[in-house]
C-alpha positions in Angstrom: -3.3 -27.0 10.4 -3.4 -23.3 9.8 0.0 -21.6 9.8 0.4 -18.9 12.4 0.5 -15.4 11.1 4.0 -13.9 11.3 3.6 -10.2 12.4 6.2 -7.7 13.2 5.8 -4.2 14.6 7.3 -1.4 12.5 7.5 2.3 12.8 7.3 4.0 9.5 9.1 7.4 9.4 7.4 10.3 7.6 8.1 10.4 3.9 7.3 12.4 0.8 5.3 10.5 -1.8 3.9 11.1 -5.3 0.2 10.0 -5.5 -1.6 8.2 -8.4 -5.4 7.7 -8.2 -7.9 5.4 -9.9 -11.6 5.0 -9.4 -14.0 2.3 -10.8 -14.5 -1.4 -10.8 -10.8 -2.1 -11.0 -9.1 1.1 -9.9 -5.7 -0.6 -9.1 -5.0 -1.1 -12.8 -5.8 2.6 -13.6 -3.7 3.9 -10.7 -0.9 1.4 -11.5 -0.7 2.6 -15.2 -0.5 6.2 -14.1 2.4 5.4 -11.7 4.3 3.4 -14.3 3.8 6.1 -17.0 5.2 8.8 -14.7 7.9 6.9 -12.7 9.5 4.5 -15.3 11.0 7.3 -17.5 12.5 8.9 -14.3 14.2 5.5 -13.4 12.2 5.3 -10.2 11.1 1.7 -10.8 14.7 0.5 -11.1 15.5 0.4 -7.4 12.5 -0.7 -5.2 14.5 0.0 -2.0 15.1 3.6 -3.0 11.6 4.4 -4.2 9.1 2.4 -2.0 5.6 1.8 -3.5 2.5 1.7 -1.3 -1.2 1.3 -2.2 -4.5 1.5 -0.4 -8.2 1.7 -1.1 -9.6 5.2 -1.2 -12.5 5.0 -0.7 -13.1 1.4 0.3 -15.6 -0.7 -1.7 -19.2 -0.2 -0.5 -22.0 -2.7 -0.5 -24.1 -2.6 -3.6 -21.5 -0.8 -5.8 -18.7 -2.3 -7.9 -16.8 1.0 -7.8 -14.2 2.1 -5.3 -11.0 4.0 -5.4 -7.3 3.0 -5.2 -4.3 5.1 -4.6 -0.6 4.3 -5.2 2.2 6.2 -3.5 5.8 6.1 -4.5 8.4 7.7 -2.2 10.2 10.7 -3.7 12.8 13.2 -2.8 12.5 17.0 -2.2 13.3 17.7 -5.9 10.1 16.2 -7.2 7.0 18.4 -7.5 3.4 18.0 -8.5 2.8 17.4 -12.2 -0.5 17.1 -14.1 -2.7 14.6 -12.1 0.3 13.7 -9.9 0.0 15.1 -6.4 2.8 15.3 -3.8 1.7 14.1 -0.3 3.2 13.7 3.1 3.0 10.2 4.7 3.0 11.1 8.3 4.3 7.7 9.3 3.4 5.9 12.5 3.3 2.5 14.2 2.1 -0.6 12.2 1.5 -4.3 12.6 3.0 -5.8 9.4 2.6 -9.1 7.7 3.4 -10.4 4.3 1.2 -12.1 1.6 1.8 -13.3 -1.9 -0.7 -13.3 -4.8 -3.7 -11.0 -5.3 -6.1 -13.7 -4.1 -4.6 -13.8 -0.6 -4.9 -10.0 0.2 -8.4 -9.8 1.7 -7.9 -13.0 3.8 -4.5 -11.8 5.1 -5.9 -8.4 6.1 -8.7 -10.2 8.0 -6.1 -12.4 9.8 -4.0 -9.3 10.6 -6.9 -7.5 12.2 -7.8 -10.6 14.3 -4.2 -10.7 15.4 -4.3 -7.0 16.5 -7.5 -7.5 18.4 -5.9 -10.4 20.4 -2.6 -8.5 20.9 -1.6 -5.7 23.3 -2.1 -3.2 20.5 -5.1 -1.2 19.4 -6.3 -0.4 15.9 -5.3 3.2 15.0 -6.7 5.6 12.4 -3.6 6.6 10.4 -3.4 5.3 6.8 -3.2 1.5 6.4 -0.9 0.5 3.5 0.0 -2.3 1.1 3.8 -2.1 0.5 4.9 -3.6 -2.8 8.0 -5.8 -2.3 10.5 -6.2 -5.1 10.1 -5.4 -8.8 7.1 -3.3 -9.8 4.8 -4.1 -11.6 4.5 -7.9 -11.0 2.0 -10.4 -12.4 -1.0 -10.8 -10.0 0.0 -14.4 -8.9 3.6 -13.2 -8.1 2.6 -10.0 -6.3 4.3 -9.8 -2.9 3.0 -7.3 -0.4 3.7 -6.3 3.2 0.4 -5.3 4.7 0.7 -2.3 7.2 -2.2 -2.1 9.6 -2.2 1.1 11.7 -1.8 0.5 15.4 -1.2 2.3 18.7 0.2 0.9 22.0 
């Protein structure tokens, strides 16, 4: 028997983030290394609740090409500015349907289940940025990776 997907509705407030980008056949690794190299010496990886980490495809994989983009964001205060390849962005926030998953191999399937849940719900799919929020220590081995998937919705 398939376990029912646990979904909560969450409003993300606007936040300032530092952005790290990778492109290629495994852009998550490239973007992750840039984030770690920049954030670890600043102590930003020590408290996951203070500096939240989000990731998302940018652009999504396309049929026939192994290459796609991935971007990591880490929440930062007003005292942090752009530096080298590091851009400062504004996450505008918004309403999200959120569910959790554990392990890299579960991500795509959990996204599919979350979108099916939205289609059957009273909500509509929206067009603000969908996000993968990293839970706990960063980085984490692939099989221990715990994410909250944030699918953009409207009422």
